[in-house]
C-alpha positions as CSV (number, residue, x, y, z in Angstrom):
1,M,-0.1,0.0,-0.1
2,L,3.0,2.5,1.3
3,R,6.6,2.4,0.8
4,V,8.3,3.9,4.0
5,G,11.9,4.3,3.4
6,R,13.4,0.3,2.4
7,G,10.1,-0.8,3.5
8,Y,6.5,-1.4,3.0
9,L,3.2,-1.0,4.7
10,T,0.4,-3.8,3.8
11,L,-3.2,-3.9,3.4
12,R,-3.1,-5.4,6.7
13,H,-1.3,-2.5,8.0
14,F,-4.0,-0.4,6.8
15,Y,-7.1,-2.0,8.2
16,E,-5.2,-1.6,11.6
17,S,-5.1,2.2,11.2
18,F,-3.2,5.5,11.8
19,A,-3.2,7.9,14.3
20,I,-1.0,10.9,13.0
21,F,0.3,13.7,15.6
22,G,1.7,17.5,14.4
23,A,2.0,21.3,15.1
24,P,-0.2,22.9,13.3
25,G,2.6,23.8,10.3
26,A,4.7,20.8,10.4
27,G,3.1,19.6,7.2
28,K,1.2,16.5,8.6
29,T,-2.0,17.1,6.0
30,S,0.0,17.6,2.9
31,S,2.5,14.6,3.4
32,S,1.5,11.6,5.9
33,F,-2.1,12.1,5.5
34,F,-2.5,12.6,2.1
35,S,-0.4,9.4,1.5
36,F,-3.2,7.3,3.4
37,L,-5.7,8.9,0.9
38,L,-3.6,8.6,-1.9
39,A,-3.1,4.5,-1.3
40,C,-6.6,3.9,-0.2
41,C,-8.1,5.5,-3.3
42,A,-5.5,4.0,-5.3
43,A,-6.5,0.7,-4.3
44,G,-9.8,1.0,-4.8
45,M,-11.2,1.3,-1.2
46,G,-14.5,3.3,-0.4
47,G,-14.8,5.0,2.9
48,I,-16.1,8.6,4.3
49,Y,-14.0,11.5,4.0
50,C,-14.7,14.0,7.3
51,V,-14.5,17.6,6.4
52,Y,-13.6,20.5,9.0
53,K,-13.4,23.0,6.9
54,K,-14.2,24.1,3.2
55,D,-10.9,24.2,2.0
56,A,-10.1,20.8,3.0
57,I,-12.6,19.3,0.1
58,P,-9.8,20.0,-2.7
59,I,-7.6,17.5,-0.8
60,I,-9.8,14.5,-1.4
61,E,-10.7,16.2,-4.9
62,K,-7.1,15.9,-6.0
63,V,-6.5,12.3,-4.7
64,A,-9.0,11.1,-6.3
65,A,-8.0,12.8,-9.8
66,A,-4.8,11.4,-9.6
67,T,-5.9,8.3,-8.9
68,G,-9.0,7.8,-11.5
69,R,-11.8,8.1,-8.7
70,T,-13.4,11.2,-9.1
71,G,-16.3,9.3,-10.3
72,D,-16.8,8.1,-7.2
73,L,-17.3,10.9,-5.0
74,V,-20.4,11.3,-3.5
75,Y,-21.2,14.7,-1.3
76,L,-23.5,14.2,1.6
77,S,-25.3,17.5,0.6
78,R,-26.5,16.1,-2.6
79,V,-27.8,12.5,-1.0
80,R,-30.2,11.8,1.5
81,I,-29.9,9.2,4.7
82,N,-32.8,9.4,6.9
83,L,-30.8,8.9,10.3
84,L,-33.7,7.0,12.2
85,N,-35.4,4.8,9.7
86,F,-31.6,4.1,8.7
87,V,-31.0,2.5,12.4
88,M,-34.6,0.6,12.5
89,E,-34.5,-1.1,9.0
90,H,-30.6,-1.8,8.7
91,L,-29.1,-2.2,12.1
92,G,-30.6,-4.7,14.9
93,G,-33.6,-6.0,13.8
94,E,-36.3,-6.7,15.9
95,A,-33.2,-4.9,18.6
96,F,-33.7,-1.9,16.3
97,G,-35.0,-0.1,20.0
98,Q,-31.6,-0.8,21.3
99,N,-29.8,0.5,18.5
100,L,-32.1,3.5,18.1
101,V,-31.1,4.7,21.8
102,A,-27.8,3.7,21.4
103,F,-28.0,6.4,18.2
104,M,-30.1,8.6,20.4
105,E,-27.2,9.0,23.4
106,H,-24.3,9.1,20.7
107,M,-26.4,12.0,18.8
108,M,-26.3,13.9,22.8
109,D,-22.7,13.0,23.7
110,A,-21.6,14.5,20.1
111,A,-24.0,17.5,20.8
112,R,-22.1,18.3,24.6
113,K,-19.1,17.9,23.3
114,V,-19.1,20.3,20.3
115,S,-21.0,22.8,23.2
116,G,-18.0,22.7,25.0
117,M,-19.2,20.4,27.9
118,G,-16.8,17.4,26.7
119,G,-18.2,13.6,25.8
120,G,-18.6,13.0,29.7
121,S,-21.0,14.6,32.0
122,D,-21.4,14.8,35.4
123,S,-23.7,13.1,37.8
124,S,-26.3,15.6,37.3
125,N,-26.1,15.9,33.8
126,R,-26.2,12.1,33.4
127,Y,-29.2,11.9,35.3
128,F,-31.4,14.3,32.9
129,T,-29.3,12.1,30.2
130,D,-30.6,9.0,31.3
131,N,-34.3,9.8,31.6
132,A,-34.3,11.5,28.5
133,L,-32.8,7.8,26.8
134,K,-35.4,6.1,28.6
135,M,-37.8,8.3,27.3
136,A,-36.7,7.8,24.0
137,S,-36.7,4.2,25.0
138,H,-40.5,4.5,25.4
139,A,-41.2,6.5,22.4
140,F,-39.9,4.5,19.6
141,P,-42.1,1.3,19.5
142,L,-45.0,3.5,19.9
143,L,-44.1,5.9,16.6
144,K,-43.0,2.5,14.8
145,A,-46.3,1.1,15.7
146,A,-48.6,3.8,14.5
147,W,-47.1,5.2,11.7
148,G,-44.8,2.4,10.5
149,T,-41.8,5.2,10.4
150,I,-39.4,7.2,12.6
151,Q,-38.8,10.6,11.9
152,L,-36.6,12.7,13.8
153,S,-39.3,15.2,13.4
154,D,-41.9,13.2,14.8
155,L,-39.7,11.9,17.5
156,Y,-39.4,15.7,18.5
157,E,-43.2,16.7,18.1
158,F,-43.8,13.6,20.4
159,I,-41.6,14.3,23.0
160,T,-42.4,18.5,23.4
161,S,-46.6,17.5,23.5
162,V,-46.2,14.8,26.3
163,P,-48.4,15.1,29.0
164,M,-46.7,17.3,31.8
165,T,-49.1,16.3,34.7
166,A,-52.1,13.7,35.0
167,A,-54.6,16.4,34.6
168,E,-53.2,17.7,31.1
169,A,-53.2,13.8,30.1
170,V,-57.4,14.1,30.1
171,S,-57.7,17.2,29.0
172,E,-59.4,18.6,25.1
173,E,-56.6,20.7,24.6
174,W,-54.4,17.7,24.6
175,K,-56.0,16.1,22.5
176,S,-55.1,18.4,19.4
177,T,-51.6,17.3,20.6
178,F,-48.9,14.7,18.0
179,C,-48.3,12.4,21.8
180,Y,-52.2,11.8,21.8
181,Q,-52.9,11.4,18.0
182,T,-50.0,8.5,18.3
183,H,-51.9,7.3,21.3
184,A,-55.2,7.1,19.4
185,R,-54.2,5.9,16.5
186,L,-52.8,2.7,18.3
187,A,-55.9,2.5,20.0
188,V,-58.1,2.7,16.6
189,L,-55.6,0.0,15.2
190,A,-56.1,-2.6,17.8
191,K,-59.7,-2.0,18.0
192,Q,-59.5,-3.3,13.7
193,A,-57.8,-5.7,14.4
194,A,-59.8,-7.8,17.2
195,A,-63.0,-6.8,15.2
196,K,-61.3,-9.3,12.5
197,G,-61.1,-11.6,14.9
198,N,-57.0,-11.7,14.4
199,P,-55.9,-9.7,17.9
200,D,-52.3,-7.8,17.4
201,A,-50.3,-9.2,20.4
202,R,-47.5,-7.2,19.9
203,L,-49.4,-4.2,19.0
204,E,-51.5,-4.5,22.2
205,R,-47.8,-5.3,24.3
206,V,-46.3,-2.0,22.6
207,I,-49.8,0.0,24.3
208,A,-49.5,-2.0,27.3
209,E,-45.5,-1.3,28.2
210,H,-45.1,1.8,26.3
211,G,-47.9,3.7,26.2
212,D,-48.7,3.7,29.6
213,F,-45.2,5.2,30.5
214,F,-46.3,8.1,29.0
215,L,-50.5,8.6,30.0
216,N,-49.4,7.5,33.3
217,E,-45.8,7.1,34.6
218,T,-44.2,10.1,33.1
219,A,-47.9,12.5,33.4
220,K,-47.1,11.7,37.0
221,L,-43.6,13.2,37.4
222,D,-42.3,17.0,38.8
223,P,-42.8,19.1,35.9
224,R,-39.4,20.7,36.8
225,P,-37.3,18.0,36.2
226,K,-39.4,16.7,33.5
227,T,-39.0,19.6,31.5
228,S,-35.0,19.6,31.9
229,T,-35.2,15.9,30.7
230,I,-37.3,16.7,27.3
231,S,-34.7,19.7,26.8
232,T,-31.7,17.2,27.1
233,L,-33.2,14.8,24.2
234,T,-34.7,17.7,22.2
235,N,-31.7,19.9,22.3
236,S,-30.0,17.5,20.5
237,I,-32.5,16.7,17.7
238,Y,-33.2,20.7,17.2
239,P,-30.3,21.4,14.6
240,F,-31.7,18.7,12.2
241,L,-35.2,19.7,11.9
242,A,-34.4,22.8,9.4
243,G,-32.9,24.0,6.3
244,Q,-30.6,21.9,4.7
245,L,-29.9,18.9,7.5
246,K,-33.4,18.2,7.7
247,D,-33.6,17.5,4.1
248,T,-30.4,15.5,4.1
249,F,-31.5,12.9,7.2
250,C,-35.1,13.7,8.0
251,T,-37.0,12.4,4.6
252,D,-36.2,9.2,2.5
253,T,-32.7,7.7,2.2
254,T,-31.1,7.8,-1.1
255,F,-27.6,7.0,0.0
256,L,-26.8,3.5,1.8
257,P,-23.2,3.3,3.8
258,S,-23.1,0.1,1.4
259,A,-22.0,1.8,-1.3
260,C,-18.7,2.7,0.3
261,R,-18.1,-1.9,-0.2
262,E,-19.1,-0.7,-3.7
263,G,-16.5,2.0,-4.1
264,K,-18.5,5.0,-3.2
265,I,-16.3,8.4,-1.4
266,L,-18.5,9.8,0.9
267,V,-17.5,13.4,1.4
268,L,-18.8,14.6,4.3
269,D,-19.2,18.6,3.5
270,Y,-21.2,20.0,5.9
271,P,-17.9,21.9,7.4
272,I,-18.0,21.9,11.3
273,D,-17.4,25.7,11.2
274,T,-21.1,26.4,9.9
275,G,-22.5,25.3,13.1
276,L,-23.1,22.5,15.6
277,G,-25.1,20.5,13.2
278,G,-22.3,19.9,10.5
279,I,-20.2,18.5,13.2
280,V,-23.0,16.4,14.8
281,A,-24.0,15.2,11.7
282,Q,-20.5,14.2,10.7
283,V,-19.8,12.5,14.2
284,L,-23.2,10.6,13.5
285,L,-22.5,9.6,10.1
286,K,-18.7,8.4,10.9
287,Y,-20.7,6.1,13.5
288,L,-23.1,4.9,11.7
289,C,-20.7,3.6,8.9
290,G,-18.8,2.4,11.1
291,L,-21.7,0.1,12.3
292,A,-23.0,-0.6,9.4
293,W,-19.9,-2.4,7.4
294,Q,-19.1,-4.1,11.0
295,S,-22.5,-5.8,10.6
296,E,-21.8,-6.8,7.1
297,Q,-20.4,-10.6,6.1
298,V,-16.9,-9.9,5.2
299,D,-14.8,-12.1,3.1
300,S,-11.9,-12.2,0.8
301,T,-13.8,-10.6,-1.8
302,T,-14.8,-7.8,0.2
303,R,-13.7,-4.1,-0.6
304,G,-12.2,-2.7,2.0
305,C,-13.3,1.4,3.2
306,F,-11.9,4.1,5.1
307,I,-12.4,6.6,7.4
308,A,-10.2,9.5,6.9
309,A,-10.3,12.5,9.6
310,D,-8.1,15.8,9.6
311,E,-8.7,17.7,12.9
312,A,-9.6,14.6,14.0
313,Q,-10.5,15.1,17.6
314,F,-13.6,17.2,16.6
315,Y,-15.3,13.4,15.4
316,L,-13.4,11.4,18.6
317,A,-16.1,9.5,20.4
318,A,-16.3,7.2,23.0
319,S,-17.9,4.4,20.2
320,D,-14.1,4.8,18.5
321,A,-12.7,2.4,20.5
322,D,-15.0,-0.8,19.3
323,L,-14.6,0.6,16.0
324,L,-11.3,0.3,16.3
325,S,-11.2,-3.2,18.3
326,T,-13.2,-4.9,15.1
327,S,-11.4,-2.4,12.3
328,R,-9.1,-5.7,10.6
329,S,-11.7,-8.0,10.5
330,A,-13.8,-5.9,9.3
331,K,-11.8,-4.3,7.1
332,I,-12.1,-1.1,7.6
333,S,-9.0,1.2,7.9
334,V,-9.2,4.6,10.3
335,C,-6.8,7.8,9.9
336,Y,-6.9,10.1,12.2
337,A,-4.7,13.4,12.4
338,T,-4.8,15.9,15.3
339,Q,-2.1,18.2,16.6
340,D,-1.2,16.6,19.9
341,L,-2.5,14.4,22.8
342,P,-3.8,17.3,25.1
343,T,-6.1,18.1,22.0
344,Y,-7.6,14.9,22.0
345,Y,-7.9,14.8,26.2
346,A,-9.8,18.3,26.0
347,K,-12.2,17.6,23.8
348,L,-13.6,14.1,25.2
349,G,-13.7,15.9,28.6
350,A,-11.5,16.8,31.6
351,N,-12.7,13.4,33.1
352,S,-12.4,11.2,30.1
353,R,-8.4,10.9,29.5
354,D,-8.7,6.9,30.0
355,V,-11.0,7.0,27.6
356,A,-8.9,8.5,25.1
357,E,-6.0,6.5,25.9
358,S,-8.2,3.4,25.3
359,I,-9.1,4.8,21.7
360,L,-5.5,5.6,21.1
361,S,-4.2,2.4,22.1
362,K,-6.0,0.6,19.3
363,F,-4.1,2.6,16.5
364,G,-1.9,0.4,14.9
365,T,0.3,2.8,13.5
366,R,1.2,6.2,14.6
367,I,3.2,8.6,13.0
368,Y,4.9,11.7,14.7
369,H,5.4,15.1,13.0
370,A,7.5,17.9,13.9
371,N,5.5,19.1,17.6
372,L,6.2,21.2,20.2
373,S,3.8,20.0,22.5
374,R,5.6,18.2,25.7
375,E,3.5,15.2,26.6
376,T,3.0,14.6,22.8
377,N,6.7,14.3,22.4
378,I,7.4,12.3,25.8
379,A,4.7,9.9,24.7
380,A,6.4,9.6,21.1
381,A,9.9,8.9,22.6
382,E,7.9,6.6,25.2
383,Q,6.9,4.8,22.5
384,V,10.3,4.6,20.6
385,G,11.6,3.2,23.3
386,K,14.9,3.4,25.8
387,I,17.9,1.9,24.8
388,E,21.0,1.1,26.9
389,K,24.0,3.8,25.8
390,F,27.0,4.2,27.8
391,H,28.9,7.4,29.2
392,V,32.6,7.4,29.1
393,T,34.8,8.7,31.7
394,E,38.5,9.5,30.6
395,T,40.7,10.9,32.9
396,R,44.0,12.1,32.3
397,S,47.4,13.4,34.1
398,R,50.7,14.7,33.0
399,G,53.8,15.3,35.7
400,A,57.4,16.7,35.1
401,T,60.4,16.9,37.5
402,S,63.9,18.5,37.3
403,G,66.7,19.4,39.4
404,A,70.7,20.5,39.3
405,G,72.9,21.2,41.8
406,G,77.3,22.5,41.3
407,N,80.0,23.4,43.7
408,L,81.9,26.8,42.9
409,H,84.4,26.5,45.3
410,D,85.4,23.3,43.5
411,K,88.6,23.4,41.9
412,S,87.2,20.7,39.7
413,G,84.0,22.8,38.8
414,G,81.7,20.0,39.1
415,F,78.0,20.4,38.0
416,H,75.1,17.7,38.2
417,G,71.4,18.0,36.9
418,N,68.1,15.7,36.4
419,H,64.9,15.8,35.5
420,G,61.7,13.1,34.5
421,A,58.3,13.4,33.1
422,N,55.5,11.1,33.8
423,T,51.8,10.4,32.1
424,S,48.9,8.2,33.2
425,A,45.8,8.1,31.6
426,G,42.3,6.2,32.8
427,Q,39.2,5.6,31.2
428,S,36.0,4.1,32.9
429,T,32.4,3.4,31.3
430,S,28.9,3.1,33.1
431,G,25.7,2.0,31.4
432,Y,22.5,4.0,31.6
433,M,19.0,3.5,29.6
434,D,17.4,6.4,28.2
435,Y,15.5,7.6,25.3
436,E,16.4,6.2,22.3
437,I,15.1,9.3,20.7
438,P,15.0,12.1,23.0
439,P,11.6,14.3,23.0
440,D,13.5,17.4,22.3
441,Y,14.1,15.5,18.4
442,F,11.0,16.3,17.7
443,A,11.0,19.7,18.3
444,T,13.7,20.6,16.6
445,S,14.6,18.3,14.0
446,L,12.1,17.1,11.7
447,R,12.0,19.2,8.6
448,T,8.3,20.7,8.3
449,G,8.1,20.9,4.1
450,G,8.0,23.9,1.9
451,K,10.8,25.2,-0.8
452,A,13.3,25.3,2.2
453,N,13.2,22.0,2.6
454,R,12.8,20.8,-0.8
455,Y,9.4,19.6,-0.1
456,K,10.2,16.9,2.3
457,V,8.6,16.2,5.2
458,D,9.9,14.0,8.0
459,A,8.4,11.8,10.9
460,I,9.0,9.1,13.1
461,L,6.9,6.5,12.7
462,V,6.0,3.9,14.9
463,R,4.5,0.8,13.9
464,N,3.3,-2.4,16.2
465,A,5.1,-5.4,15.9
466,R,7.3,-4.8,13.1
467,N,11.0,-4.5,12.8
468,W,12.1,-1.8,9.9
469,T,15.1,-2.7,8.1
470,E,16.8,1.2,8.8
471,T,17.2,0.9,12.5
472,G,16.0,-3.4,13.1
473,R,13.4,-1.8,15.7
474,H,9.9,-1.0,15.4
475,W,10.4,2.6,14.7
476,V,11.9,4.5,11.2
477,K,12.3,8.0,10.2
478,A,9.8,8.3,7.3
479,E,10.1,11.0,4.2
480,F,7.0,12.0,2.7
481,S,6.7,14.7,0.0
482,Q,4.5,17.0,-0.3
483,Q,4.8,17.9,-4.7
484,R,1.5,16.5,-6.0
485,P,1.5,13.0,-8.0
486,R,0.2,14.5,-11.6
487,R,-3.0,12.9,-13.0
488,G,-3.0,9.1,-14.0
489,L,0.5,8.7,-11.6
490,W,-1.3,6.6,-9.6
491,R,-2.4,3.0,-10.9
492,L,-6.1,1.7,-9.8
493,R,-4.5,-2.0,-8.4
494,G,-7.7,-4.1,-8.2
495,G,-10.4,-2.5,-5.9
496,R,-9.1,-5.4,-3.5
């Protein structure tokens, strides 16, 4: 797939995924990240490409042009994917409700992370989140049984019209709400089935288990915490209820993740800088595509897929640990590029360092470009490892002696003298363990591309369970070029 020095990274290595680090201006996007995309597209892989800013779109377009894959690019803004219906119809079968609840939790987590609250939540927020998910778990079966489909807009309208008090649940005003209409429709369907002499036991169970939750249990709860619970759920849905996001995710479906197995590359062209909806949409698509690919039957003829994300801190989620754990068996290659480790920690939340480490530990290849982050550079040095080094101490001494004498009263005029010199040298050697590559090397000794460096970018590549010819160790100093390939330079290599 990719030549590195006198060695290679194979397709198996790609399925064990890449984590790239480098300070702004270090050249990571234009070198190693670009090389990853180029290799995947040249091999015929499909996948998804996350877009942080609009100026990131030309990168995948240049790669596609160079590998003859322009016709495989599909832009999210030009297709439609009904999120809830996709989960209901394609993931989980009869267990669709559990997958929908997991999906909603993922949506709420993404919304919290984007709003600056981090991926975790304190105990009070967790209370409202758990209750919001419980409410959604009861709403999904009711909506599906009543209307045969599940829309985010329907979920929003249903949740915002649940009776706030027991008195409201029997009031005439509440009968005009969507929540009441859903319950009324279910009652009609159950009566129609019974009148035909064929009672629908499943429908009756849905009404008994889930309808009673809203008409009795929820209606009797204190309105104040109930209002916070409803807000927790609806705030994560709201960005999808207007404009282009509504058209893309809340109507019908014209694109399925399975198309990536056929070679399509989905460009998530809702840049994060356009607002909250953009990043939540991209995080959810990454999550759903990963789930869909993992659920497929994979054999030797299955085409591989990739997930490529520059500025990956915006897309990182706790669920990535599960995705990376099974990526090799599902033929999924993940490449995340970011500045440094503290960026990941900050985006996941102050109490989520262990979650970040759990995710990062599953990347089989790490690429370290020039960086001024002390924590990242120390981590890189530790991954390269320590070796025994030797400190040599030399000692040298030199001396000289001389003497002379005579007797002027001696008629014979006698005189005598003597001199001498001595030199001594010593050497001692002591061993100690030290970083094979010291942390400051990553800040001072790696090229960052540009004309001054002849468009060459250096990095230290650490590969799990691989010894490189140049070093005889699991790391190698890699050189990447920023010079773009001409169209047709990379030939498609079979698509598997």
